[in-house]
C-alpha positions as CSV (number, residue, x, y, z in Angstrom):
1,X,-145.5,-93.3,31.4
2,X,-142.8,-94.3,33.1
3,X,-139.7,-92.6,35.5
4,X,-136.9,-92.0,33.6
5,X,-133.6,-90.1,34.2
6,X,-134.6,-86.3,32.5
7,X,-132.0,-84.1,34.8
8,X,-128.0,-85.8,34.7
9,X,-125.7,-85.6,37.8
10,X,-123.5,-82.7,36.7
11,X,-127.3,-80.3,35.7
12,X,-128.3,-81.5,39.3
13,X,-125.1,-80.3,41.1
14,X,-124.6,-76.9,39.4
15,X,-128.4,-76.2,40.2
16,X,-128.4,-76.8,43.7
17,X,-125.1,-75.8,43.9
18,X,-125.6,-72.1,42.3
19,X,-128.7,-72.4,44.5
20,X,-127.0,-72.4,47.9
21,X,-124.1,-70.1,46.6
22,X,-126.9,-67.4,45.6
23,X,-128.2,-67.7,48.7
24,X,-124.5,-67.6,50.7
25,X,-123.4,-64.6,49.1
26,X,-126.6,-62.8,49.5
27,X,-126.7,-63.7,53.5
28,X,-123.0,-62.6,53.6
29,X,-123.2,-59.2,51.2
30,X,-123.8,-57.3,54.5
31,X,-121.6,-59.0,57.1
32,X,-118.4,-57.4,56.4
33,X,-117.0,-60.3,58.5
34,X,-117.6,-62.9,56.1
35,X,-115.7,-60.5,52.9
36,X,-114.0,-63.9,52.6
37,X,-116.6,-66.5,52.3
38,X,-118.8,-63.9,50.1
39,X,-115.7,-63.3,47.3
40,X,-115.8,-67.3,46.8
41,X,-118.6,-67.4,46.5
42,X,-119.2,-65.1,44.1
43,X,-116.1,-67.0,42.1
44,X,-118.0,-70.0,42.2
45,X,-120.6,-69.2,41.3
46,X,-118.7,-67.3,37.8
47,X,-117.5,-71.2,37.8
48,X,-120.5,-72.7,37.4
49,X,-122.1,-70.5,35.0
50,X,-119.0,-71.0,32.4
51,X,-119.5,-74.9,32.8
52,X,-123.3,-74.4,32.5
53,X,-122.6,-72.6,29.3
54,X,-120.3,-75.3,28.2
55,X,-122.6,-78.0,29.3
56,X,-125.6,-76.6,27.7
57,X,-124.0,-78.2,24.6
58,X,-121.8,-81.3,25.9
59,X,-124.6,-82.5,28.2
60,X,-127.3,-84.9,28.3
61,X,-130.9,-84.2,25.6
62,X,-133.1,-82.1,27.9
63,X,-129.2,-80.2,29.7
64,X,-128.9,-78.7,26.1
65,X,-130.0,-75.4,25.4
66,X,-131.3,-76.8,22.0
67,X,-133.8,-78.4,23.9
68,X,-135.2,-75.7,25.6
69,X,-134.5,-72.3,23.4
70,X,-138.0,-70.2,23.6
71,X,-138.2,-66.9,22.8
72,X,-139.5,-64.3,25.0
73,X,-143.0,-64.2,23.3
74,X,-143.4,-68.4,24.1
75,X,-142.6,-67.7,27.7
76,X,-145.4,-65.2,27.8
77,X,-147.5,-67.2,25.7
78,X,-146.8,-70.0,28.5
79,X,-147.5,-68.1,31.1
80,X,-150.9,-66.8,29.7
81,X,-151.9,-70.8,29.8
82,X,-150.5,-71.0,33.2
83,X,-152.7,-68.4,34.4
84,X,-155.8,-70.2,33.1
85,X,-154.7,-73.5,33.8
86,X,-154.4,-74.9,30.3
87,X,-150.4,-74.8,30.6
88,X,-149.2,-77.7,28.7
89,X,-146.9,-80.1,30.6
90,X,-143.1,-80.2,29.8
91,X,-140.7,-82.8,30.5
92,X,-138.1,-80.5,30.2
93,X,-137.3,-76.8,30.7
94,X,-141.3,-75.2,29.8
95,X,-140.8,-71.5,28.4
96,X,-140.9,-69.7,31.1
97,X,-138.6,-71.7,32.9
98,X,-136.0,-71.4,30.1
99,X,-136.5,-67.7,30.1
100,X,-135.7,-67.3,33.8
101,X,-132.7,-69.7,33.3
102,X,-130.9,-67.4,30.4
103,X,-131.5,-64.3,32.5
104,X,-129.9,-65.9,35.8
105,X,-127.0,-66.8,33.7
106,X,-126.3,-63.3,32.5
107,X,-127.4,-61.6,36.0
108,X,-124.9,-63.9,37.6
109,X,-122.0,-63.2,34.6
110,X,-122.8,-59.7,35.2
111,X,-123.5,-59.3,39.3
112,X,-120.1,-61.6,38.8
113,X,-118.1,-59.4,36.9
114,X,-119.0,-55.7,38.7
115,X,-118.3,-57.9,41.7
116,X,-114.9,-58.7,41.1
117,X,-114.5,-54.7,40.0
118,X,-115.6,-54.2,43.3
119,X,-113.4,-55.9,45.1
120,X,-110.6,-54.2,43.6
121,X,-111.4,-51.0,42.9
122,X,-113.4,-50.5,46.6
123,X,-111.5,-52.6,48.3
124,X,-108.4,-52.4,46.5
125,X,-108.1,-56.4,46.7
126,X,-108.4,-58.8,44.0
127,X,-107.1,-59.9,40.7
128,X,-108.0,-56.0,39.6
129,X,-106.7,-54.3,42.4
130,X,-106.0,-51.2,41.7
131,X,-107.6,-50.8,38.1
132,X,-109.5,-48.2,39.4
133,X,-110.0,-45.8,41.8
134,X,-112.7,-45.4,44.6
135,X,-113.9,-42.6,42.7
136,X,-114.2,-44.5,39.6
137,X,-116.0,-47.9,41.2
138,X,-119.1,-46.4,43.1
139,X,-121.1,-46.9,40.0
140,X,-119.8,-50.3,39.3
141,X,-120.7,-50.8,42.7
142,X,-124.1,-49.6,42.5
143,X,-124.6,-51.9,39.5
144,X,-123.6,-54.7,41.6
145,X,-126.0,-53.9,43.9
146,X,-129.1,-53.0,41.5
147,X,-128.0,-56.7,39.3
148,X,-128.1,-58.9,42.6
149,X,-131.3,-57.1,43.7
150,X,-133.0,-58.5,39.8
151,X,-131.1,-61.8,40.8
152,X,-133.0,-62.4,43.9
153,X,-136.6,-61.4,42.1
154,X,-136.0,-63.8,39.6
155,X,-135.4,-66.5,41.3
156,X,-137.9,-65.5,43.6
157,X,-140.3,-65.7,40.5
158,X,-138.2,-69.0,39.3
159,X,-139.6,-70.6,42.8
160,X,-142.8,-69.2,42.8
161,X,-143.6,-70.9,39.1
162,X,-142.1,-74.2,40.5
163,X,-144.7,-74.4,43.2
164,X,-147.4,-73.4,40.3
165,X,-146.5,-75.9,37.9
166,X,-146.0,-78.4,40.5
167,X,-149.6,-77.8,41.8
168,X,-151.0,-77.7,38.0
169,X,-149.5,-80.6,36.5
170,X,-149.4,-82.6,40.4
171,X,-145.8,-83.3,40.2
172,X,-143.0,-82.3,42.7
173,X,-140.9,-80.7,40.4
174,X,-137.6,-79.4,42.9
175,X,-137.9,-83.4,44.1
176,X,-137.5,-84.1,40.1
177,X,-134.3,-81.5,40.5
178,X,-132.9,-83.8,43.3
179,X,-133.0,-87.4,41.6
180,X,-133.2,-86.6,37.7
181,X,-136.2,-88.5,37.0
182,X,-139.9,-87.2,35.8
183,X,-142.8,-89.0,34.5
184,X,-142.3,-89.6,30.5
185,X,-143.3,-91.4,27.6
186,X,-141.4,-94.5,26.5
187,X,-139.9,-92.9,23.5
188,X,-138.5,-89.7,25.9
189,X,-134.6,-89.2,25.4
190,X,-133.0,-90.7,28.7
191,X,-130.1,-88.9,30.2
192,X,-126.9,-90.6,30.8
193,X,-125.8,-89.9,34.5
194,X,-122.3,-88.9,34.4
195,X,-121.3,-90.0,37.5
196,X,-117.6,-89.1,36.8
197,X,-118.2,-85.3,35.5
198,X,-120.1,-84.5,38.3
199,X,-117.4,-86.3,40.8
200,X,-114.9,-83.8,39.3
201,X,-116.9,-80.8,39.7
202,X,-117.6,-81.6,43.5
203,X,-113.4,-82.8,43.5
204,X,-112.6,-79.0,42.0
205,X,-115.2,-77.1,44.3
206,X,-114.0,-79.1,47.1
207,X,-110.1,-77.9,46.1
208,X,-110.8,-74.3,45.2
209,X,-112.6,-74.1,48.6
210,X,-109.1,-75.4,50.3
211,X,-107.4,-73.4,48.6
212,X,-109.4,-69.8,48.8
213,X,-109.6,-70.4,52.8
214,X,-106.0,-72.3,53.7
215,X,-103.9,-70.9,51.5
216,X,-104.9,-67.8,49.6
217,X,-106.1,-66.2,52.7
218,X,-104.3,-67.7,56.1
219,X,-101.1,-68.8,54.9
220,X,-101.0,-65.7,52.6
221,X,-102.2,-63.0,55.6
222,X,-100.1,-64.6,58.3
223,X,-96.9,-64.0,56.6
224,X,-97.5,-60.7,56.0
225,X,-95.1,-58.5,57.6
226,X,-96.8,-56.5,60.4
227,X,-99.8,-58.5,61.3
228,X,-100.9,-58.5,64.4
229,X,-103.5,-60.7,65.3
230,X,-106.7,-60.1,67.3
231,X,-106.2,-58.9,70.7
232,X,-109.5,-60.1,72.0
233,X,-111.6,-63.4,72.0
234,X,-114.7,-62.3,70.0
235,X,-118.1,-63.8,70.1
236,X,-118.2,-65.8,66.8
237,X,-115.1,-66.9,64.4
238,X,-114.3,-65.2,61.6
239,X,-112.2,-65.3,57.9
240,X,-109.8,-63.5,57.4
241,X,-109.3,-61.8,54.4
242,X,-105.8,-60.2,53.0
243,X,-105.5,-56.3,52.4
244,X,-102.9,-54.5,50.6
245,X,-100.3,-53.1,52.1
246,X,-99.7,-49.5,53.1
247,X,-95.7,-47.7,53.3
248,X,-94.9,-47.4,56.5
249,X,-92.1,-44.7,58.5
250,X,-90.2,-46.1,61.6
251,X,-89.6,-42.8,62.7
252,X,-93.4,-41.3,62.2
253,X,-94.5,-44.8,64.1
254,X,-91.5,-43.9,66.8
255,X,-92.5,-40.5,67.6
256,X,-96.1,-41.1,67.4
257,X,-96.1,-44.3,69.2
258,X,-94.5,-43.1,72.3
259,X,-97.3,-41.2,73.5
260,X,-100.1,-43.2,72.7
261,X,-101.7,-45.5,69.8
262,X,-100.2,-44.9,66.2
263,X,-103.0,-43.4,64.1
264,X,-102.1,-44.0,60.6
265,X,-102.3,-40.6,58.3
266,X,-105.1,-42.2,55.8
267,X,-107.8,-41.6,58.5
268,X,-107.1,-38.1,58.2
269,X,-106.9,-35.3,55.7
270,X,-103.3,-33.2,54.8
271,X,-104.1,-30.3,55.7
272,X,-105.5,-32.0,59.1
273,X,-101.7,-33.3,60.0
274,X,-100.6,-30.0,58.8
275,X,-102.4,-27.9,61.1
276,X,-101.6,-30.8,64.0
277,X,-98.3,-30.4,63.6
278,X,-97.8,-26.7,62.9
279,X,-99.7,-26.6,66.7
280,X,-97.4,-29.2,67.9
281,X,-97.3,-27.2,71.1
282,X,-100.5,-27.6,72.2
283,X,-101.1,-31.0,70.7
284,X,-104.1,-32.0,73.0
285,X,-102.5,-29.9,76.1
286,X,-98.6,-31.4,75.4
287,X,-95.8,-29.9,73.9
288,X,-94.5,-32.4,71.3
289,X,-91.2,-31.1,71.2
290,X,-89.8,-32.1,67.6
291,X,-87.6,-30.3,66.2
292,X,-87.3,-29.1,62.7
293,X,-86.0,-31.7,60.7
294,X,-88.1,-34.8,62.9
295,X,-91.1,-32.4,62.1
296,X,-90.9,-32.1,57.9
297,X,-89.8,-36.1,57.9
298,X,-92.9,-37.0,59.7
299,X,-95.3,-34.3,58.2
300,X,-94.0,-35.5,54.6
301,X,-95.2,-39.3,55.4
302,X,-98.1,-38.1,56.7
303,X,-99.2,-36.2,53.9
304,X,-98.2,-38.1,51.4
305,X,-100.2,-41.2,52.9
306,X,-103.4,-38.8,54.1
307,X,-107.2,-39.6,53.1
308,X,-106.7,-37.3,50.2
309,X,-104.7,-39.9,49.1
310,X,-107.3,-42.6,49.0
311,X,-105.5,-45.7,49.7
312,X,-107.6,-47.1,51.2
313,X,-111.8,-47.5,51.1
314,X,-111.9,-45.5,54.8
315,X,-109.6,-43.3,53.4
316,X,-111.5,-42.3,50.3
317,X,-114.6,-42.0,52.8
318,X,-113.3,-40.5,55.7
319,X,-111.8,-37.3,52.8
320,X,-114.9,-37.4,51.2
321,X,-117.2,-36.9,54.3
322,X,-115.0,-33.4,55.1
323,X,-116.7,-30.5,53.9
324,X,-114.1,-28.8,52.1
325,X,-114.0,-25.3,55.0
326,X,-113.0,-28.1,58.0
327,X,-110.1,-29.5,59.2
328,X,-110.9,-32.0,61.7
329,X,-108.3,-32.6,64.4
330,X,-109.7,-35.3,66.1
331,X,-110.7,-38.8,63.8
332,X,-113.5,-39.2,65.7
333,X,-115.3,-36.2,64.7
334,X,-115.2,-36.6,61.1
335,X,-118.8,-37.3,60.1
336,X,-117.8,-40.5,58.1
337,X,-116.5,-41.9,61.5
338,X,-119.7,-40.7,63.5
339,X,-121.9,-42.9,61.0
340,X,-120.0,-46.1,60.9
341,X,-120.3,-46.1,64.4
342,X,-123.1,-44.5,65.4
343,X,-124.9,-47.7,66.3
344,X,-121.9,-49.3,68.5
345,X,-123.6,-49.4,71.9
346,X,-122.5,-47.6,74.9
347,X,-121.7,-50.6,76.7
348,X,-119.0,-51.7,74.0
349,X,-117.2,-48.4,74.1
350,X,-117.4,-48.9,78.1
351,X,-116.2,-52.6,78.0
352,X,-112.5,-54.1,79.4
353,X,-111.5,-54.8,76.0
354,X,-112.2,-51.3,74.1
355,X,-112.4,-48.8,77.3
356,X,-111.9,-45.9,74.5
357,X,-113.1,-44.5,71.0
358,X,-109.4,-44.2,70.3
359,X,-109.1,-47.7,71.0
360,X,-109.1,-48.6,67.3
361,X,-107.3,-52.0,67.9
362,X,-109.4,-53.1,70.0
363,X,-112.0,-54.2,66.7
364,X,-109.8,-53.9,64.0
365,X,-107.2,-56.4,63.7
366,X,-105.4,-54.5,61.2
367,X,-105.6,-51.0,62.2
368,X,-101.9,-51.1,63.3
369,X,-101.2,-51.2,59.5
370,X,-103.8,-48.8,58.3
371,X,-105.8,-50.8,56.2
372,X,-109.2,-51.1,57.9
373,X,-110.8,-53.1,55.9
374,X,-114.5,-54.3,56.4
375,X,-113.3,-57.9,56.9
376,X,-111.2,-57.8,59.6
377,X,-113.3,-56.1,62.2
378,X,-115.0,-57.1,65.3
379,X,-116.4,-55.8,67.9
380,X,-114.7,-58.2,71.2
381,X,-116.9,-60.4,73.7
382,X,-116.2,-62.6,75.9
383,X,-114.3,-65.5,75.2
384,X,-115.9,-68.9,72.9
385,X,-117.2,-71.7,75.4
386,X,-114.6,-74.5,74.2
387,X,-116.5,-77.8,73.7
């Protein structure tokens, strides 16, 4: 037995990059302010799987699918042997490990594709934005979450298997995936390092990251008409994420903005705006005093872009939460708004940076645009200390 290079550098780079990407994607899945990072990691995982499918035919001996092409029956037998302490040592992937690899590759593809579809339908962003409505995409979104959970379970099973086999065969399998070497017989095929391929992988990953976070997000967002910067410093930095641009109307903005901050029509259903305009002489204690033509023009814009149109995720969820026989006149009284904001502390509402529940722009940097993207929300706090 001699120490032999089993895992080439591209295979090891793929393994650890995929592992870190999945961990990062999982940790950012519920953090709206980290949406851009979550999406980037999803695209990266899809690209990594694409590479691995090619490398399964072009890589070194033990990186090729032919070297670990085991079926479910062989994997089950191997697990039984592991349980009895009689499992044969494999220099490359063992039958159970190979099955986990194929399942993980398949799950990454499913999670990635459903993620792209969810981004396009639920957030109306990405390469398939607008292909499906918010209502149509809900099943896909559930499938995305389910497959991600299944993937986590498979990963946990894989880690458990690595630990068990490391103890059983008295070798550190995790370390071998770092160094690439294992003890093997003299006639064992030796892997080529393929340093050039690994360097190209790193170059592409770095280039994609720089493009995504610098040009594709920040520069494109900053060039959008109507974009506003955060009104206050926050507890932690966040990556900007570009949302769709909604229709605007100067007359609506002038009339409504003359007394208070403008609230984009997508935050209430058409029937609410119709009632508000019909009762404009008693508009929360104020007479709007709009003439007939102005009333008609403003109302036409508001009904055309109301929550019923499902132009944004917030619009869809607000409209779906309101009973059909209800006509709320306050956005802050809609069921979805109440549910979404129920965990915000009273101290945050009372802070000098927020002051009121109607001050949407205090936390939503895109409130003026009306998009209310998840990634554009951050509760303001004390300024960050400068180093």
